[in-house]
C-alpha positions as CSV (number, residue, x, y, z in Angstrom):
1,M,-3.4,-34.0,-73.3
2,K,-3.7,-30.3,-74.0
3,F,-7.0,-29.0,-75.1
4,K,-5.9,-26.7,-78.0
5,M,-7.2,-28.3,-81.1
6,Q,-4.3,-27.1,-83.2
7,D,-1.9,-29.1,-81.0
8,K,-4.1,-32.1,-80.5
9,Q,-3.4,-33.8,-83.9
10,N,0.4,-33.3,-83.4
11,Q,0.2,-34.8,-79.9
12,L,-1.7,-37.9,-81.2
13,I,0.9,-38.4,-83.9
14,E,3.8,-38.0,-81.6
15,R,2.5,-40.7,-79.3
16,I,3.2,-43.2,-82.1
17,T,6.9,-43.8,-81.8
18,E,9.3,-45.9,-83.8
19,K,9.0,-48.6,-81.1
20,H,5.2,-49.0,-81.7
21,L,3.4,-51.8,-83.5
22,V,0.2,-50.3,-84.9
23,V,-2.6,-52.8,-85.3
24,G,-5.9,-52.3,-87.1
25,V,-8.9,-54.6,-86.4
26,D,-11.9,-54.9,-88.6
27,I,-14.8,-55.8,-86.3
28,A,-17.6,-58.2,-87.2
29,Q,-20.1,-60.3,-85.3
30,Q,-18.3,-63.7,-85.5
31,F,-14.8,-63.2,-87.0
32,H,-12.4,-60.2,-86.7
33,V,-9.5,-59.4,-89.1
34,A,-6.3,-57.7,-88.0
35,R,-3.4,-56.1,-89.9
36,A,-0.3,-54.5,-88.5
37,V,2.1,-51.6,-89.6
38,N,5.0,-49.9,-88.1
39,F,5.2,-46.2,-87.3
40,R,6.0,-45.3,-90.9
41,G,3.0,-47.3,-92.3
42,I,5.0,-50.2,-93.7
43,V,3.0,-53.5,-93.4
44,V,4.5,-56.0,-91.1
45,G,3.4,-59.6,-90.6
46,D,0.6,-61.5,-92.3
47,P,-3.1,-60.7,-91.7
48,I,-4.9,-62.8,-89.1
49,T,-8.6,-63.8,-88.9
50,F,-9.7,-64.8,-85.4
51,P,-13.1,-65.6,-83.8
52,N,-14.9,-63.4,-81.4
53,N,-14.2,-65.6,-78.3
54,E,-11.5,-66.2,-75.7
55,E,-9.4,-68.4,-77.9
56,G,-9.6,-65.9,-80.8
57,F,-8.5,-63.0,-78.5
58,S,-5.6,-65.1,-77.2
59,S,-4.5,-65.9,-80.8
60,L,-4.5,-62.2,-81.6
61,L,-2.3,-61.5,-78.5
62,I,0.2,-64.2,-79.5
63,W,0.2,-62.8,-83.1
64,I,1.0,-59.2,-81.8
65,N,3.7,-60.4,-79.4
66,S,5.4,-62.5,-82.2
67,I,5.5,-59.5,-84.6
68,K,6.9,-57.3,-81.8
69,R,9.7,-59.8,-81.1
70,L,10.5,-60.2,-84.8
71,H,10.8,-56.5,-85.5
72,K,12.2,-55.6,-82.0
73,L,9.2,-53.4,-81.1
74,E,8.4,-52.5,-77.5
75,A,4.7,-51.4,-77.5
76,A,1.5,-52.0,-79.3
77,I,-1.6,-49.9,-80.0
78,V,-4.7,-51.5,-81.4
79,G,-7.3,-49.4,-83.3
80,M,-10.8,-50.5,-84.2
81,E,-14.1,-49.1,-85.4
82,P,-16.8,-48.9,-82.7
83,T,-19.1,-51.1,-84.8
84,G,-22.3,-51.7,-82.9
85,H,-21.6,-53.6,-79.7
86,Y,-19.2,-56.2,-81.2
87,W,-16.0,-54.3,-80.4
88,I,-16.7,-53.9,-76.6
89,N,-15.6,-57.3,-75.4
90,L,-12.4,-57.3,-77.5
91,S,-11.4,-53.8,-76.4
92,K,-11.9,-54.6,-72.7
93,W,-10.1,-57.9,-73.0
94,L,-7.1,-56.2,-74.6
95,M,-7.0,-53.5,-72.0
96,K,-6.8,-56.1,-69.3
97,Q,-3.7,-57.4,-71.1
98,D,-2.2,-53.9,-70.9
99,I,-2.6,-53.3,-74.6
100,E,-3.6,-49.8,-75.5
101,V,-6.9,-49.6,-77.4
102,V,-8.2,-46.7,-79.5
103,T,-11.1,-46.2,-81.8
104,V,-11.4,-44.6,-85.2
105,N,-14.4,-42.9,-86.8
106,P,-16.2,-45.2,-89.2
107,H,-17.0,-42.3,-91.5
108,L,-13.2,-41.6,-91.8
109,V,-12.5,-45.2,-92.5
110,K,-14.9,-45.0,-95.5
111,R,-13.2,-41.7,-96.6
112,N,-9.7,-43.2,-96.4
113,K,-10.2,-46.6,-98.0
114,E,-8.7,-45.4,-101.3
115,N,-5.4,-44.2,-99.8
116,R,-3.5,-47.4,-100.3
117,D,-4.6,-48.7,-103.8
118,N,-6.6,-45.8,-105.3
119,T,-9.6,-48.1,-105.8
120,Q,-13.0,-48.2,-104.3
121,S,-12.7,-51.9,-103.5
122,K,-13.6,-53.0,-100.0
123,S,-12.7,-56.1,-98.0
124,D,-12.1,-57.0,-94.3
125,K,-8.3,-57.1,-94.8
126,K,-8.2,-53.8,-96.6
127,D,-10.4,-52.1,-93.9
128,A,-8.1,-53.4,-91.1
129,L,-5.1,-51.9,-93.0
130,V,-6.9,-48.6,-93.4
131,I,-7.7,-48.5,-89.7
132,A,-4.0,-49.2,-88.9
133,D,-3.0,-46.4,-91.2
134,M,-5.4,-44.0,-89.6
135,V,-4.1,-44.8,-86.1
136,K,-0.5,-44.2,-87.4
137,N,-1.5,-40.8,-88.7
138,G,-3.2,-39.8,-85.5
139,Y,-6.8,-40.1,-86.6
140,Y,-8.0,-41.9,-83.5
141,S,-9.8,-41.4,-80.2
142,F,-9.1,-42.8,-76.7
143,V,-11.4,-45.3,-75.2
144,R,-12.8,-43.7,-72.1
145,D,-12.7,-46.2,-69.2
146,T,-15.8,-45.6,-67.2
147,S,-16.5,-46.7,-63.6
148,E,-19.3,-49.1,-62.6
149,S,-21.8,-46.3,-61.8
150,F,-21.4,-44.5,-65.2
151,E,-21.7,-47.9,-67.0
152,K,-24.9,-48.6,-65.2
153,L,-26.4,-45.3,-66.1
154,R,-25.5,-45.8,-69.8
155,V,-27.1,-49.3,-69.8
156,L,-30.2,-48.1,-67.9
157,M,-30.7,-45.0,-70.1
158,S,-30.3,-47.2,-73.2
159,N,-33.0,-49.5,-71.7
160,R,-35.2,-46.5,-71.0
161,D,-35.0,-45.3,-74.6
162,V,-36.2,-48.7,-75.8
163,I,-39.1,-48.7,-73.4
164,V,-40.1,-45.1,-74.3
165,K,-40.1,-46.1,-78.0
166,R,-42.4,-49.0,-77.2
167,L,-44.7,-46.8,-75.1
168,V,-44.9,-44.1,-77.9
169,S,-45.7,-46.9,-80.4
170,S,-48.5,-48.3,-78.2
171,I,-50.0,-44.8,-77.7
172,N,-49.9,-44.2,-81.4
173,Q,-51.7,-47.5,-82.0
174,L,-54.3,-46.6,-79.3
175,N,-55.0,-43.3,-81.1
176,R,-55.4,-45.1,-84.4
177,W,-57.9,-47.6,-82.8
178,V,-59.9,-44.7,-81.3
179,D,-60.0,-43.0,-84.7
180,I,-61.5,-46.1,-86.3
181,V,-63.9,-47.4,-83.6
182,F,-64.8,-44.4,-81.3
183,P,-63.5,-41.1,-82.7
184,E,-66.0,-39.1,-80.6
185,L,-64.2,-40.2,-77.4
186,R,-61.8,-37.2,-77.9
187,Q,-64.8,-34.8,-77.4
188,V,-65.0,-36.2,-73.8
189,F,-61.3,-36.8,-73.1
190,K,-58.8,-34.6,-75.1
191,D,-55.9,-36.9,-74.3
192,I,-56.4,-40.6,-75.0
193,T,-53.8,-41.5,-72.3
194,A,-55.6,-39.7,-69.6
195,K,-56.8,-41.9,-66.7
196,G,-60.4,-41.4,-67.6
197,A,-59.9,-42.2,-71.2
198,I,-57.9,-45.4,-70.5
199,A,-60.5,-46.5,-67.9
200,T,-63.3,-45.9,-70.4
201,L,-61.5,-48.0,-73.0
202,R,-61.1,-50.8,-70.5
203,L,-64.7,-50.8,-69.4
204,F,-66.7,-49.7,-72.4
205,P,-64.4,-50.4,-75.5
206,S,-67.1,-49.5,-78.1
207,P,-70.0,-47.1,-78.5
208,M,-72.4,-50.0,-78.9
209,E,-71.9,-51.1,-75.3
210,L,-72.6,-47.5,-74.0
211,G,-75.9,-47.3,-75.9
212,S,-77.9,-49.2,-73.3
213,M,-76.2,-47.9,-70.2
214,K,-77.2,-45.2,-67.7
215,P,-74.9,-42.4,-66.5
216,E,-74.8,-43.8,-62.9
217,E,-73.6,-47.1,-64.2
218,I,-70.8,-45.4,-66.1
219,V,-69.7,-43.5,-63.0
220,A,-69.9,-46.7,-60.9
221,G,-67.6,-48.4,-63.4
222,W,-65.1,-45.5,-63.3
223,K,-65.0,-45.8,-59.5
224,L,-63.7,-49.3,-59.7
225,L,-60.6,-48.2,-61.6
226,M,-60.0,-44.6,-60.4
227,K,-59.7,-42.9,-57.1
228,R,-60.8,-39.6,-58.5
229,Q,-63.2,-40.2,-61.3
230,P,-65.2,-37.9,-63.6
231,G,-68.8,-37.1,-62.6
232,L,-72.2,-37.4,-64.1
233,K,-71.7,-34.5,-66.5
234,K,-68.9,-36.4,-68.2
235,A,-71.0,-39.6,-68.2
236,Y,-73.9,-37.8,-69.9
237,L,-71.5,-36.3,-72.5
238,L,-70.0,-39.7,-73.1
239,L,-73.4,-41.3,-73.7
240,N,-74.5,-38.5,-76.1
241,V,-71.4,-38.8,-78.3
242,A,-71.6,-42.6,-78.2
243,R,-75.1,-42.6,-79.6
244,K,-74.0,-40.4,-82.5
245,S,-70.7,-42.2,-83.1
246,V,-69.6,-42.7,-86.7
247,G,-67.1,-45.4,-85.8
248,T,-67.0,-48.7,-87.6
249,R,-69.4,-51.4,-86.5
250,Q,-67.8,-54.3,-88.4
251,A,-65.5,-56.8,-86.9
252,L,-66.0,-55.3,-83.4
253,E,-64.9,-58.5,-81.6
254,A,-61.6,-58.4,-83.5
255,Y,-61.2,-54.7,-82.6
256,K,-61.9,-55.4,-79.0
257,F,-59.3,-58.2,-78.9
258,H,-56.8,-55.8,-80.5
259,L,-57.6,-53.1,-77.9
260,E,-57.1,-55.6,-75.1
261,Q,-53.6,-56.4,-76.3
262,L,-52.8,-52.7,-76.9
263,L,-53.8,-51.9,-73.3
264,E,-51.7,-54.8,-72.0
265,E,-48.7,-53.5,-74.0
266,Y,-49.3,-49.9,-72.7
267,D,-49.5,-51.1,-69.1
268,L,-46.3,-53.1,-69.4
269,A,-44.4,-50.2,-70.9
270,I,-45.7,-47.8,-68.1
271,Q,-44.7,-50.3,-65.5
272,Q,-41.2,-50.9,-67.0
273,L,-40.6,-47.2,-67.4
274,E,-41.4,-46.6,-63.7
275,R,-39.0,-49.4,-62.7
276,V,-36.1,-48.2,-64.9
277,E,-36.5,-44.6,-63.8
278,L,-36.5,-45.7,-60.2
279,A,-33.2,-47.6,-60.8
280,I,-31.7,-44.5,-62.5
281,K,-32.6,-42.3,-59.6
282,D,-31.1,-44.8,-57.1
283,E,-27.8,-44.9,-59.1
284,L,-27.3,-41.1,-59.5
285,P,-26.3,-40.3,-55.9
286,K,-23.4,-42.8,-56.2
287,I,-21.6,-40.3,-58.5
288,P,-19.7,-37.7,-56.4
289,F,-20.6,-34.5,-58.3
290,A,-24.2,-35.5,-59.3
291,N,-25.8,-33.9,-56.4
292,K,-24.1,-30.6,-57.1
293,L,-25.3,-30.7,-60.7
294,L,-28.9,-31.5,-59.6
295,M,-28.8,-28.3,-57.4
296,I,-29.0,-26.3,-60.7
297,K,-32.7,-25.3,-61.0
298,G,-34.1,-26.9,-64.1
299,I,-31.8,-30.0,-64.3
300,S,-33.9,-33.2,-64.0
301,E,-32.5,-36.5,-62.8
302,I,-33.3,-38.2,-66.1
303,S,-31.6,-35.6,-68.3
304,L,-28.5,-35.6,-66.1
305,A,-28.4,-39.4,-66.1
306,G,-28.6,-39.3,-69.9
307,I,-25.7,-36.9,-70.1
308,L,-23.5,-38.8,-67.6
309,G,-24.4,-42.2,-69.1
310,E,-23.2,-41.1,-72.6
311,A,-20.3,-38.8,-71.6
312,G,-19.0,-40.8,-68.6
313,D,-17.0,-39.0,-65.9
314,L,-17.1,-35.3,-66.8
315,S,-14.1,-34.6,-64.7
316,G,-12.1,-36.4,-67.4
317,F,-12.8,-33.7,-69.9
318,S,-10.2,-30.9,-70.1
319,H,-12.8,-28.3,-71.1
320,G,-16.5,-27.9,-71.9
321,N,-15.7,-27.7,-75.6
322,S,-14.3,-31.2,-75.3
323,L,-17.7,-32.4,-74.2
324,L,-19.3,-30.6,-77.1
325,R,-16.9,-32.3,-79.5
326,H,-17.7,-35.6,-77.9
327,A,-21.4,-35.0,-78.6
328,G,-20.8,-33.7,-82.1
329,L,-21.9,-30.2,-81.3
330,H,-18.7,-28.5,-82.5
331,L,-18.8,-26.2,-85.5
332,A,-17.8,-27.1,-89.0
333,E,-17.1,-24.6,-91.8
334,A,-16.7,-25.1,-95.6
335,S,-14.9,-22.2,-97.4
336,S,-12.6,-21.8,-100.4
337,G,-11.0,-18.6,-101.6
338,K,-13.5,-15.8,-101.6
339,W,-16.4,-18.2,-101.1
340,K,-17.4,-18.8,-97.5
341,G,-19.9,-21.5,-96.8
342,Q,-22.3,-21.7,-93.9
343,I,-21.1,-22.7,-90.5
344,I,-23.0,-25.8,-89.3
345,I,-22.9,-28.2,-86.4
346,S,-20.8,-31.2,-87.3
347,K,-23.1,-33.9,-85.7
348,R,-20.0,-36.2,-85.6
349,G,-20.4,-37.6,-82.1
350,R,-22.9,-39.2,-79.7
351,S,-26.4,-38.4,-80.9
352,R,-28.0,-39.4,-77.6
353,L,-25.6,-37.0,-75.7
354,R,-26.6,-34.2,-78.1
355,R,-30.3,-34.9,-77.4
356,F,-30.0,-34.8,-73.6
357,L,-27.8,-31.7,-73.7
358,Y,-30.4,-30.0,-75.8
359,L,-33.3,-31.1,-73.6
360,A,-31.5,-30.1,-70.5
361,T,-30.8,-26.6,-72.0
362,M,-34.4,-26.2,-73.0
363,S,-35.5,-27.1,-69.5
364,L,-33.1,-24.5,-68.1
365,V,-34.3,-21.8,-70.4
366,M,-37.9,-22.4,-69.2
367,N,-37.1,-22.9,-65.5
368,N,-33.7,-21.4,-64.6
369,P,-33.7,-17.6,-64.0
370,E,-30.1,-17.2,-65.1
371,F,-30.4,-19.2,-68.3
372,K,-33.8,-17.5,-69.0
373,A,-32.1,-14.1,-68.7
374,L,-29.2,-15.2,-70.9
375,H,-31.6,-16.4,-73.6
376,S,-33.7,-13.2,-73.4
377,N,-30.5,-11.2,-73.7
378,N,-29.3,-13.1,-76.7
379,V,-32.6,-12.8,-78.5
380,K,-33.7,-9.3,-77.7
381,L,-30.4,-7.4,-77.3
382,K,-28.0,-9.3,-79.5
383,K,-30.7,-10.1,-82.0
384,M,-29.9,-13.8,-82.3
385,K,-32.3,-16.3,-83.7
386,K,-33.8,-18.4,-80.9
387,M,-32.2,-21.7,-82.0
388,K,-28.8,-20.1,-82.3
389,S,-29.2,-18.8,-78.7
390,I,-30.1,-22.3,-77.5
391,M,-27.0,-23.8,-79.2
392,K,-24.9,-21.1,-77.6
393,L,-26.4,-21.9,-74.2
394,I,-25.7,-25.6,-74.7
395,G,-22.0,-24.7,-74.9
396,K,-22.4,-22.7,-71.6
397,L,-24.1,-25.6,-69.9
398,A,-21.3,-28.0,-71.1
399,R,-18.6,-25.6,-69.6
400,I,-20.6,-25.4,-66.3
401,F,-21.0,-29.1,-66.0
402,V,-17.3,-29.8,-66.7
403,G,-16.2,-27.0,-64.4
404,I,-18.3,-28.3,-61.5
405,A,-17.1,-31.9,-62.1
406,R,-13.4,-30.9,-62.3
407,K,-13.3,-28.4,-59.4
408,N,-16.0,-30.2,-57.3
409,E,-17.6,-26.8,-56.5
410,A,-21.2,-25.8,-56.2
411,Y,-23.2,-24.0,-58.9
412,C,-22.8,-20.2,-58.6
413,A,-25.7,-18.3,-60.1
414,K,-23.9,-14.9,-60.2
415,K,-21.2,-16.3,-62.6
416,V,-24.0,-17.3,-65.1
417,Q,-25.9,-14.0,-65.2
418,P,-25.6,-11.8,-68.3
419,L,-23.0,-9.0,-68.2
420,T,-25.7,-6.4,-68.6
421,E,-27.3,-7.5,-65.4
422,L,-24.0,-7.6,-63.6
423,A,-23.2,-4.1,-64.7
424,A,-26.5,-2.8,-63.5
């Protein structure tokens, strides 16, 4: 399909011919509902409700084939909302039966629900019909069939996100615990997650226990848990702040029990994060163009895995702007007559992909000479705001990534340099 956006909608509509049966499916956890229309939007056949299992999928296929025979139609296209994860199994099953599957934007389904009956009423049967109408009108997107490696990256990165959230939660709770029981610990260790601070919390969880100890005993305890431990100076400082601590002295046994569980959760999250990141790094080399992308200074394995896991095979995008649209980073404008509204980022796309593109670009601005020069040129010479320059560089990164993936060529630093430097 051509990239030009003014032609895209026409091409999507033209794909739906008079020989097509257009099916809309309202997705749910246990039971799905399907409605069908022809290419003009005329309802054909009765609605069908089917369970989310093999028998239900087979009954849907029989229903589609019977309507096709009755109305002498040759092809079928099934549209559905990507609701949570409930749509994945049905879409893959239908594609194995050579049925074309497309998705529609849930936001647009909500906007179009009054087209048929001019009421705000909502039901599963009505939603299925609205989805079928949207597919008939060309408001749909293709389901990108990804290979095993891309699917693994997506699952692993999703798993990593869950682990990172748990890790951040445990760190926040550890900070809260320190604020209540031993706030002076921050005078010794600025970061509560530093090895010395964690070792201190394991060995001497409250200021009361430190009161009767000697500096040598504290250092000896640190040696049991750390290869490189703080010295006597830190131990003296720790004892001094412990004696003057204003932390609570009530329910200390309960607080110690709570700290023990928090440290167990913290250790588990750290261990799981290391394992999942190792699995991600083992999977990346299996993607043909991944090594070429990693050669770009400033691109980390985790940020690249996040982009590839969410976007899939970058060589399938016709242009870098297609990747931006997939991420919801394309521009949206509201204007009428003489009034012209502010141009904003649409954010209608994959939020996780937006996040990793942003993080990768920030890393490039800090570590990559070419992107650092581009950002400086945008801010100092073109007088752009810093965030506007970053968003512009995200677009450049998207075009570089798609270009490398499609042409299978190495990164060329000279092509990325600002025009002022090239002229000089």
